[in-house]
Every structure is written in C-alpha cells, then in structure tokens.
C-alpha positions as a LaTeX table, in Angstrom:
\begin{tabular}{lrrr}
\hline
Residue & $x$ (\AA) & $y$ (\AA) & $z$ (\AA) \\
\hline
Met1 & 62.60 & 75.93 & 118.19 \\
Glu2 & 59.90 & 73.34 & 118.89 \\
Pro3 & 58.12 & 73.40 & 122.30 \\
Asp4 & 59.56 & 69.98 & 123.15 \\
Asp5 & 63.05 & 71.32 & 122.58 \\
Glu6 & 62.34 & 74.27 & 124.88 \\
Ile7 & 61.29 & 71.99 & 127.74 \\
Tyr8 & 64.06 & 69.49 & 127.06 \\
Ala9 & 66.72 & 72.17 & 127.03 \\
Asn10 & 65.63 & 73.62 & 130.34 \\
Gly11 & 66.16 & 70.59 & 132.48 \\
Gly12 & 63.60 & 68.10 & 131.16 \\
Ala13 & 66.30 & 65.61 & 130.21 \\
Asp14 & 70.02 & 65.05 & 130.46 \\
Val15 & 71.53 & 66.78 & 127.46 \\
Ser16 & 74.73 & 64.73 & 127.56 \\
Thr17 & 72.90 & 61.43 & 127.13 \\
Asn18 & 70.83 & 62.57 & 124.17 \\
Arg19 & 73.37 & 64.37 & 122.05 \\
Asp20 & 76.52 & 62.93 & 120.49 \\
Arg21 & 77.92 & 66.21 & 119.25 \\
Pro22 & 81.65 & 66.17 & 120.12 \\
Ile23 & 83.05 & 68.75 & 122.48 \\
Ile24 & 86.37 & 70.28 & 121.46 \\
Gly25 & 89.22 & 69.33 & 123.76 \\
Ser26 & 91.16 & 71.97 & 125.62 \\
Glu27 & 94.18 & 71.33 & 123.39 \\
Gln28 & 97.23 & 73.56 & 123.43 \\
Leu29 & 97.32 & 76.09 & 120.62 \\
Asp30 & 99.18 & 74.89 & 117.52 \\
Ile31 & 101.44 & 77.92 & 117.21 \\
Glu32 & 102.82 & 76.96 & 113.81 \\
Ala33 & 99.37 & 76.51 & 112.28 \\
Tyr34 & 98.14 & 79.69 & 113.96 \\
Ala35 & 101.08 & 81.80 & 112.76 \\
Gly36 & 100.60 & 80.38 & 109.25 \\
Leu37 & 97.32 & 82.29 & 109.01 \\
Tyr38 & 99.17 & 85.63 & 108.96 \\
Thr39 & 101.93 & 87.45 & 107.12 \\
Gly40 & 104.13 & 90.47 & 107.74 \\
Arg41 & 104.38 & 92.42 & 110.94 \\
Thr42 & 101.14 & 91.13 & 112.49 \\
Lys43 & 102.53 & 87.57 & 112.35 \\
Ile44 & 105.51 & 88.68 & 114.44 \\
Thr45 & 103.52 & 90.79 & 116.91 \\
Arg46 & 101.05 & 87.95 & 117.47 \\
Leu47 & 103.90 & 85.51 & 118.14 \\
Leu48 & 105.52 & 87.92 & 120.59 \\
Phe49 & 102.18 & 88.46 & 122.31 \\
Ile50 & 101.77 & 84.69 & 122.72 \\
Ala51 & 105.31 & 84.53 & 124.14 \\
Asp52 & 104.46 & 87.24 & 126.69 \\
Arg53 & 101.22 & 85.58 & 127.76 \\
Cys54 & 102.82 & 82.14 & 128.05 \\
Gly55 & 105.65 & 83.68 & 130.08 \\
Gln56 & 103.07 & 85.03 & 132.54 \\
Asn57 & 101.47 & 81.58 & 132.75 \\
Asn58 & 104.83 & 79.78 & 133.18 \\
Asn59 & 104.30 & 77.89 & 129.91 \\
Thr60 & 107.96 & 77.92 & 128.89 \\
Gly61 & 107.57 & 75.46 & 126.02 \\
Met62 & 105.04 & 77.56 & 124.12 \\
Lys63 & 106.91 & 80.74 & 124.95 \\
Met64 & 110.17 & 79.50 & 123.44 \\
Glu65 & 108.39 & 78.06 & 120.40 \\
Ala66 & 106.76 & 81.46 & 119.74 \\
Leu67 & 110.09 & 83.27 & 120.19 \\
Arg68 & 111.82 & 80.82 & 117.84 \\
Met69 & 109.27 & 81.41 & 115.09 \\
Ala70 & 109.39 & 85.18 & 115.66 \\
Tyr71 & 113.19 & 85.10 & 115.35 \\
Glu72 & 113.00 & 83.29 & 112.02 \\
Glu73 & 110.27 & 85.58 & 110.69 \\
Ile74 & 112.09 & 88.78 & 111.68 \\
Lys75 & 115.22 & 87.68 & 109.80 \\
Lys76 & 113.16 & 87.66 & 106.61 \\
Gly77 & 112.65 & 91.40 & 107.01 \\
Glu78 & 114.65 & 94.49 & 107.94 \\
Asn79 & 113.63 & 95.39 & 111.49 \\
Thr80 & 116.95 & 95.05 & 113.33 \\
Gln81 & 115.68 & 96.71 & 116.51 \\
Leu82 & 112.94 & 94.12 & 116.89 \\
Phe83 & 115.50 & 91.41 & 116.12 \\
Arg84 & 117.75 & 92.58 & 118.96 \\
Asp85 & 114.74 & 92.64 & 121.29 \\
Val86 & 113.81 & 89.04 & 120.46 \\
Val87 & 117.41 & 87.85 & 120.86 \\
Gln88 & 117.42 & 89.43 & 124.31 \\
Arg89 & 114.18 & 87.63 & 125.19 \\
Ile90 & 115.52 & 84.28 & 123.99 \\
Asp91 & 118.66 & 84.84 & 126.10 \\
Gly92 & 120.54 & 81.89 & 124.60 \\
Arg93 & 117.91 & 79.32 & 125.61 \\
Leu94 & 117.44 & 78.09 & 122.03 \\
Gly95 & 121.09 & 77.44 & 121.28 \\
Ser96 & 123.65 & 79.21 & 119.12 \\
Asp97 & 121.44 & 79.18 & 116.01 \\
Tyr98 & 119.14 & 81.70 & 117.67 \\
Gly99 & 121.70 & 84.07 & 119.08 \\
Met100 & 122.78 & 87.56 & 118.14 \\
Asp101 & 123.74 & 87.94 & 114.46 \\
Ser102 & 125.73 & 91.17 & 114.46 \\
Ala103 & 126.88 & 90.76 & 110.87 \\
Trp104 & 123.29 & 90.53 & 109.62 \\
Cys105 & 122.25 & 93.57 & 111.69 \\
Glu106 & 125.15 & 95.67 & 110.35 \\
Met107 & 124.44 & 94.64 & 106.76 \\
Val108 & 120.72 & 95.44 & 107.06 \\
Asp109 & 121.35 & 98.78 & 108.81 \\
Arg110 & 123.94 & 99.78 & 106.23 \\
Arg111 & 121.60 & 98.90 & 103.39 \\
Ala112 & 118.80 & 100.80 & 105.14 \\
Asp113 & 120.93 & 103.94 & 105.41 \\
His114 & 121.69 & 103.84 & 101.69 \\
Arg115 & 118.04 & 103.27 & 100.90 \\
Lys116 & 116.95 & 106.19 & 103.07 \\
Glu117 & 119.51 & 108.52 & 101.53 \\
Lys118 & 118.35 & 107.54 & 98.04 \\
Leu119 & 114.69 & 108.12 & 98.97 \\
Glu120 & 115.49 & 111.56 & 100.41 \\
Asn121 & 117.35 & 112.61 & 97.27 \\
Glu122 & 114.55 & 111.40 & 95.02 \\
Leu123 & 111.87 & 113.15 & 97.10 \\
Asn124 & 113.80 & 116.42 & 97.11 \\
Ala125 & 114.11 & 116.23 & 93.32 \\
Tyr126 & 110.37 & 115.57 & 92.97 \\
Arg127 & 109.57 & 118.54 & 95.21 \\
Thr128 & 111.80 & 120.79 & 93.14 \\
Asn129 & 110.08 & 119.73 & 89.93 \\
Leu130 & 106.61 & 119.96 & 91.55 \\
Ile131 & 105.48 & 116.63 & 90.08 \\
Lys132 & 102.49 & 115.67 & 92.27 \\
Glu133 & 102.36 & 112.00 & 91.35 \\
Ser134 & 106.09 & 111.55 & 91.92 \\
Ile135 & 105.89 & 113.36 & 95.29 \\
Arg136 & 103.01 & 111.09 & 96.31 \\
Met137 & 104.98 & 108.00 & 95.38 \\
Gly138 & 108.04 & 109.38 & 97.17 \\
Tyr139 & 106.14 & 109.80 & 100.45 \\
Asn140 & 104.55 & 106.39 & 99.96 \\
Asp141 & 107.99 & 104.80 & 99.52 \\
Phe142 & 109.11 & 106.53 & 102.71 \\
Gly143 & 106.07 & 105.08 & 104.49 \\
Asp144 & 106.96 & 101.58 & 103.26 \\
Tyr145 & 110.57 & 102.12 & 104.37 \\
Tyr146 & 109.64 & 103.21 & 107.89 \\
Tyr147 & 107.04 & 100.45 & 108.23 \\
Ala148 & 109.58 & 97.77 & 107.25 \\
His149 & 112.02 & 99.08 & 109.84 \\
Gly150 & 109.48 & 99.33 & 112.66 \\
Ser151 & 109.17 & 103.14 & 112.80 \\
Leu152 & 105.37 & 103.04 & 112.77 \\
Ala153 & 104.76 & 106.67 & 113.81 \\
Asp154 & 107.00 & 107.92 & 110.98 \\
Ala155 & 105.35 & 105.49 & 108.57 \\
Phe156 & 101.92 & 106.85 & 109.49 \\
Lys157 & 103.06 & 110.45 & 108.93 \\
Ser158 & 104.53 & 109.60 & 105.53 \\
Tyr159 & 101.41 & 107.77 & 104.35 \\
Val160 & 99.15 & 110.62 & 105.49 \\
Arg161 & 101.32 & 113.19 & 103.69 \\
Thr162 & 100.44 & 111.55 & 100.39 \\
Arg163 & 96.89 & 112.86 & 100.86 \\
Asp164 & 97.78 & 116.33 & 99.51 \\
Tyr165 & 99.18 & 114.77 & 96.34 \\
Cys166 & 96.42 & 112.27 & 95.55 \\
Thr167 & 94.98 & 112.94 & 92.10 \\
Thr168 & 92.58 & 109.99 & 91.76 \\
Ser169 & 90.10 & 108.14 & 93.97 \\
Lys170 & 92.32 & 105.05 & 93.87 \\
His171 & 95.16 & 107.08 & 95.37 \\
Ile172 & 92.88 & 108.13 & 98.26 \\
Ile173 & 91.85 & 104.51 & 98.86 \\
His174 & 95.50 & 103.42 & 98.87 \\
Met175 & 96.40 & 106.16 & 101.34 \\
Cys176 & 93.51 & 105.19 & 103.64 \\
Met177 & 94.35 & 101.48 & 103.58 \\
Ser178 & 98.01 & 102.21 & 104.41 \\
Ala179 & 97.02 & 104.54 & 107.27 \\
Ile180 & 94.56 & 101.93 & 108.60 \\
Leu181 & 97.22 & 99.20 & 108.54 \\
Val182 & 99.71 & 101.25 & 110.54 \\
Ser183 & 97.04 & 102.56 & 112.94 \\
Ile184 & 95.98 & 99.00 & 113.80 \\
Glu185 & 99.62 & 98.11 & 114.50 \\
Leu186 & 99.94 & 101.21 & 116.68 \\
Gly187 & 96.70 & 100.42 & 118.49 \\
Gln188 & 95.28 & 103.84 & 117.58 \\
Phe189 & 91.79 & 102.78 & 116.59 \\
Ile190 & 90.43 & 106.33 & 116.49 \\
His191 & 92.52 & 106.79 & 113.35 \\
Val192 & 91.24 & 103.46 & 112.04 \\
Thr193 & 87.63 & 104.63 & 112.32 \\
Ser194 & 88.46 & 107.97 & 110.71 \\
Tyr195 & 90.22 & 106.50 & 107.66 \\
Val196 & 87.64 & 103.74 & 107.22 \\
Ser197 & 84.98 & 106.46 & 107.01 \\
Lys198 & 87.09 & 108.47 & 104.55 \\
Ala199 & 87.63 & 105.44 & 102.33 \\
Glu200 & 83.92 & 104.50 & 102.38 \\
Gln201 & 83.05 & 107.98 & 101.13 \\
Thr202 & 85.17 & 107.37 & 98.01 \\
Thr203 & 82.54 & 105.02 & 96.61 \\
Glu204 & 83.52 & 105.28 & 92.92 \\
Ala205 & 86.88 & 103.53 & 93.48 \\
Leu206 & 85.80 & 100.93 & 96.04 \\
Glu207 & 86.20 & 97.33 & 94.91 \\
Pro208 & 84.29 & 94.53 & 96.69 \\
Ile209 & 87.45 & 93.15 & 98.34 \\
Thr210 & 88.35 & 96.64 & 99.60 \\
Val211 & 84.89 & 97.03 & 101.12 \\
Thr212 & 85.36 & 93.70 & 102.90 \\
Lys213 & 88.75 & 94.81 & 104.29 \\
Leu214 & 87.22 & 98.08 & 105.54 \\
Arg215 & 84.50 & 96.14 & 107.36 \\
Cys216 & 87.18 & 94.04 & 109.07 \\
Ala217 & 89.06 & 97.17 & 110.16 \\
Ala218 & 85.85 & 98.85 & 111.38 \\
Gly219 & 84.94 & 95.69 & 113.31 \\
Leu220 & 88.32 & 95.71 & 115.06 \\
Ala221 & 87.87 & 99.39 & 115.98 \\
His222 & 84.41 & 98.75 & 117.46 \\
Leu223 & 85.73 & 95.69 & 119.32 \\
Glu224 & 88.54 & 97.74 & 120.83 \\
Ser225 & 86.06 & 100.38 & 122.04 \\
Lys226 & 83.83 & 97.59 & 123.50 \\
Lys227 & 80.95 & 98.35 & 121.14 \\
Tyr228 & 80.26 & 94.67 & 120.69 \\
Lys229 & 76.99 & 94.95 & 118.79 \\
Leu230 & 78.50 & 97.31 & 116.21 \\
Ala231 & 81.57 & 95.08 & 115.97 \\
Ala232 & 79.36 & 92.02 & 115.38 \\
Arg233 & 77.44 & 93.78 & 112.61 \\
Lys234 & 80.65 & 94.73 & 110.81 \\
Phe235 & 82.16 & 91.26 & 111.06 \\
Leu236 & 78.89 & 89.66 & 109.91 \\
Glu237 & 78.99 & 91.82 & 106.78 \\
Val238 & 82.39 & 90.44 & 105.78 \\
Ser239 & 82.26 & 88.47 & 102.55 \\
Pro240 & 83.78 & 84.97 & 102.25 \\
Glu241 & 85.81 & 86.47 & 99.38 \\
Leu242 & 88.11 & 87.89 & 102.07 \\
Gly243 & 90.14 & 84.67 & 102.07 \\
Asn244 & 93.82 & 85.38 & 102.77 \\
Ser245 & 93.75 & 88.80 & 101.12 \\
Tyr246 & 93.99 & 90.71 & 104.42 \\
Asn247 & 96.16 & 88.33 & 106.45 \\
Glu248 & 98.59 & 91.15 & 107.21 \\
Val249 & 95.82 & 92.26 & 109.62 \\
Ile250 & 93.23 & 89.53 & 110.21 \\
Ala251 & 92.41 & 85.96 & 109.16 \\
Pro252 & 88.93 & 84.68 & 108.18 \\
Gln253 & 89.04 & 82.49 & 111.31 \\
Asp254 & 89.34 & 85.65 & 113.40 \\
Val255 & 86.32 & 87.16 & 111.67 \\
Ala256 & 84.27 & 84.06 & 112.53 \\
Thr257 & 85.44 & 84.05 & 116.17 \\
Tyr258 & 85.14 & 87.80 & 116.81 \\
Gly259 & 81.84 & 88.11 & 114.99 \\
Gly260 & 80.33 & 85.00 & 116.58 \\
Leu261 & 81.22 & 85.88 & 120.17 \\
Cys262 & 80.24 & 89.56 & 119.85 \\
Ala263 & 76.92 & 88.54 & 118.31 \\
Leu264 & 76.19 & 86.03 & 121.09 \\
Ala265 & 76.93 & 88.67 & 123.70 \\
Ser266 & 74.83 & 91.44 & 122.14 \\
Phe267 & 72.16 & 90.04 & 119.76 \\
Asp268 & 68.70 & 88.85 & 120.73 \\
Arg269 & 67.33 & 85.55 & 119.44 \\
Thr270 & 65.72 & 87.10 & 116.37 \\
Glu271 & 68.97 & 88.74 & 115.30 \\
Leu272 & 70.93 & 85.54 & 115.92 \\
Lys273 & 68.56 & 83.67 & 113.63 \\
Ser274 & 68.44 & 86.24 & 110.82 \\
Lys275 & 72.02 & 87.54 & 110.87 \\
Ile276 & 73.99 & 84.39 & 111.66 \\
Ile277 & 72.07 & 81.13 & 111.35 \\
Asp278 & 70.18 & 82.22 & 108.20 \\
Asn279 & 73.08 & 84.27 & 106.80 \\
Pro280 & 74.73 & 82.15 & 104.04 \\
Asn281 & 77.79 & 84.40 & 103.73 \\
Phe282 & 78.75 & 84.36 & 107.40 \\
Arg283 & 77.78 & 80.71 & 107.68 \\
Asn284 & 80.52 & 79.92 & 105.15 \\
Ile285 & 83.06 & 81.82 & 107.27 \\
Leu286 & 81.85 & 80.03 & 110.42 \\
Glu287 & 82.70 & 76.70 & 108.81 \\
Leu288 & 86.37 & 77.63 & 109.32 \\
Val289 & 85.89 & 77.52 & 113.11 \\
Pro290 & 83.49 & 74.61 & 113.83 \\
Glu291 & 83.68 & 75.18 & 117.61 \\
Val292 & 82.23 & 78.69 & 117.31 \\
Arg293 & 79.60 & 77.48 & 114.86 \\
Glu294 & 78.50 & 74.73 & 117.25 \\
Leu295 & 78.36 & 76.94 & 120.33 \\
Ile296 & 76.19 & 79.46 & 118.46 \\
His297 & 73.78 & 76.72 & 117.40 \\
Asp298 & 73.79 & 75.30 & 120.93 \\
Phe299 & 72.99 & 78.70 & 122.40 \\
Tyr300 & 70.14 & 79.30 & 119.97 \\
Ser301 & 68.78 & 75.79 & 120.63 \\
Ser302 & 68.99 & 76.41 & 124.40 \\
His303 & 71.59 & 73.66 & 124.91 \\
Tyr304 & 73.39 & 75.87 & 127.39 \\
Ala305 & 75.58 & 73.25 & 129.06 \\
Ser306 & 77.09 & 72.25 & 125.72 \\
Cys307 & 77.48 & 75.91 & 124.69 \\
Leu308 & 79.28 & 76.77 & 127.93 \\
Asp309 & 81.52 & 73.71 & 127.51 \\
Tyr310 & 82.63 & 74.99 & 124.11 \\
Leu311 & 83.29 & 78.44 & 125.55 \\
Gly312 & 85.26 & 77.00 & 128.45 \\
Asn313 & 87.44 & 74.91 & 126.15 \\
Leu314 & 88.12 & 77.84 & 123.81 \\
Lys315 & 88.96 & 80.32 & 126.55 \\
Ala316 & 92.65 & 79.51 & 127.03 \\
Asn317 & 93.41 & 79.96 & 123.34 \\
Leu318 & 91.27 & 83.08 & 123.02 \\
Met319 & 93.31 & 84.66 & 125.80 \\
Leu320 & 96.31 & 84.39 & 123.45 \\
Asp321 & 94.60 & 86.51 & 120.78 \\
Ile322 & 96.13 & 89.97 & 120.49 \\
His323 & 92.81 & 91.72 & 119.79 \\
Leu324 & 90.37 & 89.63 & 121.81 \\
His325 & 92.19 & 88.87 & 125.08 \\
Asp326 & 91.01 & 92.04 & 126.89 \\
His327 & 87.38 & 91.30 & 126.00 \\
Val328 & 87.11 & 87.55 & 126.60 \\
Gln329 & 85.89 & 87.74 & 130.20 \\
Thr330 & 83.38 & 90.53 & 129.47 \\
Leu331 & 81.98 & 88.67 & 126.46 \\
Tyr332 & 81.79 & 85.42 & 128.41 \\
Asp333 & 79.94 & 87.11 & 131.28 \\
Gln334 & 77.43 & 88.70 & 128.90 \\
Ile335 & 76.85 & 85.41 & 127.07 \\
Arg336 & 76.33 & 83.54 & 130.34 \\
Asn337 & 73.93 & 86.19 & 131.63 \\
Lys338 & 71.92 & 86.00 & 128.41 \\
Ala339 & 71.76 & 82.22 & 128.77 \\
Leu340 & 70.47 & 82.52 & 132.34 \\
Ile341 & 67.83 & 85.06 & 131.27 \\
Gln342 & 66.68 & 82.95 & 128.32 \\
Tyr343 & 66.53 & 79.81 & 130.48 \\
Thr344 & 64.14 & 81.41 & 133.00 \\
His345 & 62.01 & 83.35 & 130.53 \\
Pro346 & 59.42 & 80.70 & 129.48 \\
Phe347 & 58.63 & 79.48 & 133.01 \\
Val348 & 56.47 & 80.58 & 135.94 \\
Ser349 & 58.81 & 78.71 & 138.32 \\
Val350 & 62.22 & 77.09 & 137.96 \\
Asp351 & 63.88 & 74.45 & 140.15 \\
Leu352 & 67.28 & 75.93 & 141.00 \\
Gln353 & 68.84 & 72.47 & 141.43 \\
Met354 & 67.87 & 71.47 & 137.89 \\
Met355 & 69.02 & 74.85 & 136.57 \\
Ala356 & 72.35 & 74.52 & 138.40 \\
Asn357 & 72.85 & 71.10 & 136.80 \\
Ala358 & 72.10 & 72.54 & 133.36 \\
Phe359 & 74.70 & 75.26 & 133.86 \\
Lys360 & 77.19 & 72.97 & 135.64 \\
Thr361 & 77.40 & 75.10 & 138.76 \\
Thr362 & 76.31 & 74.95 & 142.40 \\
Val363 & 72.94 & 76.15 & 143.66 \\
Ala364 & 74.68 & 78.74 & 145.83 \\
Gly365 & 76.72 & 80.06 & 142.93 \\
Leu366 & 73.68 & 80.13 & 140.66 \\
Gly367 & 71.70 & 81.98 & 143.35 \\
Lys368 & 74.29 & 84.77 & 143.46 \\
Glu369 & 74.23 & 85.13 & 139.67 \\
Leu370 & 70.43 & 85.28 & 139.63 \\
Glu371 & 70.39 & 87.80 & 142.49 \\
Thr372 & 72.63 & 90.11 & 140.48 \\
Leu373 & 70.41 & 89.81 & 137.40 \\
Ile374 & 67.26 & 90.43 & 139.46 \\
Ala375 & 68.85 & 93.48 & 141.10 \\
Asp376 & 69.77 & 94.81 & 137.64 \\
Asn377 & 66.14 & 94.28 & 136.56 \\
Gln378 & 67.21 & 91.85 & 133.83 \\
Ile379 & 65.11 & 89.04 & 135.31 \\
Gln380 & 61.64 & 89.74 & 136.71 \\
Ala381 & 61.56 & 87.15 & 139.47 \\
Arg382 & 62.03 & 86.35 & 143.15 \\
Ile383 & 63.95 & 83.50 & 144.79 \\
Asp384 & 62.52 & 81.13 & 147.37 \\
Ser385 & 65.78 & 80.42 & 149.20 \\
His386 & 64.26 & 77.72 & 151.42 \\
Asn387 & 62.74 & 75.59 & 148.65 \\
Lys388 & 65.36 & 76.61 & 146.05 \\
Ile389 & 62.81 & 77.77 & 143.50 \\
Leu390 & 62.79 & 80.84 & 141.28 \\
Tyr391 & 59.32 & 82.38 & 140.82 \\
Ala392 & 58.66 & 84.71 & 137.89 \\
Arg393 & 57.02 & 88.05 & 138.54 \\
His394 & 54.64 & 88.62 & 135.67 \\
Ala395 & 53.23 & 92.10 & 135.26 \\
Asp396 & 49.51 & 92.68 & 135.83 \\
Gln397 & 48.48 & 92.83 & 132.16 \\
Arg398 & 44.90 & 93.96 & 132.98 \\
Asn399 & 46.07 & 96.92 & 135.06 \\
Ala400 & 48.79 & 97.82 & 132.56 \\
Thr401 & 46.24 & 97.87 & 129.72 \\
Phe402 & 43.89 & 100.17 & 131.67 \\
Gln403 & 46.79 & 102.50 & 132.44 \\
Arg404 & 47.79 & 102.68 & 128.75 \\
Val405 & 44.17 & 103.40 & 127.74 \\
Leu406 & 43.88 & 106.21 & 130.31 \\
Gln407 & 47.19 & 107.69 & 129.20 \\
Thr408 & 46.14 & 107.58 & 125.54 \\
Gly409 & 42.82 & 109.24 & 126.40 \\
Asn410 & 44.53 & 112.05 & 128.32 \\
Glu411 & 46.95 & 112.64 & 125.46 \\
Phe412 & 44.07 & 112.73 & 122.96 \\
Asp413 & 42.11 & 115.20 & 125.13 \\
Arg414 & 45.15 & 117.47 & 125.44 \\
Asp415 & 45.83 & 117.40 & 121.68 \\
Val416 & 42.17 & 118.19 & 120.81 \\
Arg417 & 42.07 & 121.14 & 123.24 \\
Ala418 & 45.32 & 122.49 & 121.76 \\
Met419 & 43.92 & 122.24 & 118.21 \\
Leu420 & 40.66 & 123.99 & 119.19 \\
Leu421 & 42.60 & 126.79 & 120.87 \\
Arg422 & 44.77 & 127.25 & 117.80 \\
Ala423 & 41.71 & 127.24 & 115.49 \\
Asn424 & 40.00 & 129.96 & 117.58 \\
Leu425 & 43.11 & 132.11 & 117.63 \\
Ile426 & 43.36 & 131.92 & 113.85 \\
Lys427 & 39.60 & 132.57 & 113.45 \\
His428 & 39.78 & 135.81 & 115.46 \\
Glu429 & 43.07 & 136.82 & 113.84 \\
Tyr430 & 44.70 & 137.02 & 117.25 \\
Lys431 & 48.28 & 138.26 & 117.16 \\
Ala432 & 50.45 & 137.96 & 120.21 \\
Ser433 & 52.09 & 141.22 & 121.14 \\
Arg434 & 55.04 & 141.57 & 123.41 \\
Lys435 & 55.61 & 144.63 & 125.53 \\
Leu436 & 59.12 & 146.01 & 125.38 \\
\hline
\end{tabular}
C-alpha cells in the first residue's frame, strides 16, 4: 500500500466520496438459489436450519418457504421419520399439497423392510463363505441403507466395520470418506479429524479431488473447534477443481466465505497478501462470492468503513449458515479489533472523532473498544479523554537495545565459563563419584 493510501484510509479524506465500489444490499437470502448449491441430506438439514432460525426471528415467509422446499426434497428420498417431522412443523399452513402422505410413508417403510431383510440375508451368506470383499460391500450397503433412512449412528457403525475387510488403499479411502460424511452430519468433528488424518496417510490412492475434499472436511473440523487460523489454512488450500463434487457437504461459495472470514480474523497483513490476494487458486474461488472478495481487499487497503459495511450487510445471511452461525459474532469481533489496531499503528496520535467517523461509531463507543484493547495490551497507547486523542506509547528503543546487549553479554560470559569448566574437567580426567 502506498503512503498516500495509508493516510487517506485513516481519516485523511471521506472514503465514500472517492470510491464508487458498490456495497451489497442487505437483501433477503434467496433460499431456492442457496438450496440449489447442495444435494442430499445436507440440503435438507440446511433448509430446516433456516426454517428454525427464521422461526426465532418471526420471519414466517422464509420459514414456510424453507419448509416447503424441505418437504419436496425429502419426498425424493426414503427418510419417512424426517418427513413426518416436517409435516408436523408445516402444520397445514401450506395447504393440502403439503400435508401428511400416509400412503407414501407406508410404501417407503414396507420397501425399506424388504431391503433390510435382503441385506441381512446377503451379509450372513457372505460371512459364512468368508469372502472379505463381499463382506465389505455388504457392510457398505448397510451403511448406505441406514444413511438414506436417517439412522446416522447405525450408518457410521456400518461404514467403520468395513475397515477390517478393506483389501486395497482405495477401499480405505472410501471407508474414510463415508465415515467423514456421516460424522459431519452428526456434528462429531473429532471423528472427522481422525478419518481425515487416516485418509491422508494413504497417499498412494489419493486423487487430487479427494485431497481437496479432505481439506474441506478438515477446515470444517477446525472451524467447529474455533481454531480459525488452522481452518483458514485448510480452506485456502482447496483447489478450484472442487466445483460441485462435494456439494453433499459444502459448496465452493462456502469455502470462499469460511476461508475469507477466518483468514481476516486470524492472519496478519503479510499472510493476507501472500495467501489470499496473491493466491491465484483461492482468488478464483473468491470470485464466486464478490462481497467477501471486496471486503478482504478493503481490509487490506485500510478502507475499514467499506469493509465493515460489507460485513454488516452479510451478517443476517451468515447467521443462517449451519456451520458458521455460532462463529459469526466472534469472527466479526476479531476482524473489527484487528481493524482498530491496524488503524492506530502508523500514528503517534489519532483524533478519536475522525477515527469514530471512519468506523461509523460514536466517540464514546470507540473509546470503550480502545480501552479494552489497551487493557489487553493489543494497542500500546493512552487516551486523552478531554481532548479525545489517542497517543501511542512507543518503547524506548535506546534503552531496549542496551538491555539486549547486556543480556547477550551475560549469556556469552556464562557459556564461556561453562565451556572452560568442562574443558578442565576433561583435561584432569575428573570423574564424578556418588556416595551410596
């Protein structure tokens, strides 16, 4: 960043009058377009999550739209228990077309019972004949069966049981990917981390697209455990080749959003430049979410007001994300704190009124934020409450240099004395004896 930009961004001019970059409107989430990014069970669970959140916010329109789409999606599958749950949530508010379909439930359950009986008979026959590959496939089929019917714990057990019957590296990879999928649905991210590690150790069978999927899964696990820097690194390693190949778990737009926000909250300026702005692979993924791309560039360019505007406009929709909602406020707080720290860093003194204007807040509110950062030793400064000026406390470089020189000299003296003592002991063939 040029020096002029640094001064300009920190209150030297009105950002809004000099930049024409559009700010995204706080538009309501397009549920249909959003759901179209996903397939399978995650599509349904995301829709139901949106319905729950909108119900809490008294947004009945979005809630019913999400429930309607979930109803239609569930009927494409075989999970009758989930279907009954959604019908109960709809409670007749969408008309007779979205009511209880007992005939469909009975047909699906009857077909499921026959399917389960057939799978049990086949697996018993395979066990009797001790055919490892057939037993593996039998347990895998059971896992698919349980997963389709919503019995995730049983699905996980069945997939894991195939481990003892895997005869090739590809079988191990398949087992790990199945276990990861179910573990993410269950919210058991400890298992996700474990099976990602196991799959990564099977290097001879790893294809590039599989590596990309494992990075996505590892990123989700780190995000869940609030290890934002590790999560950012994993998401930034995701290749644009991901495309729609893992949309039963995550969409490329999610990778851009999760990776971008985690990086802003945890990376320093050098890492932002090298790992995001100068990273051609992640830059291609960021193009899918222009708002996140722009707020990252604004943050790096010290256009904090614009950056915070983007974040504010995105917040409502991010709160509807099944993986990110619990972390939005924490990430936002960390990003804002970093912006405050970076704003004050180049200056000896800062006018709090100008700074408050740049961050679109009041002087009193800004003062409280700065007090917290000063108390946490994140900003070396003091506040002149009367004149509303922040004064930087710069360390005494001369004194600090003398102290480092003295410390280095003492360490050198100690090391030399220790070497001389050791040399004399060896010279006189001194052997330490210990009395019993």
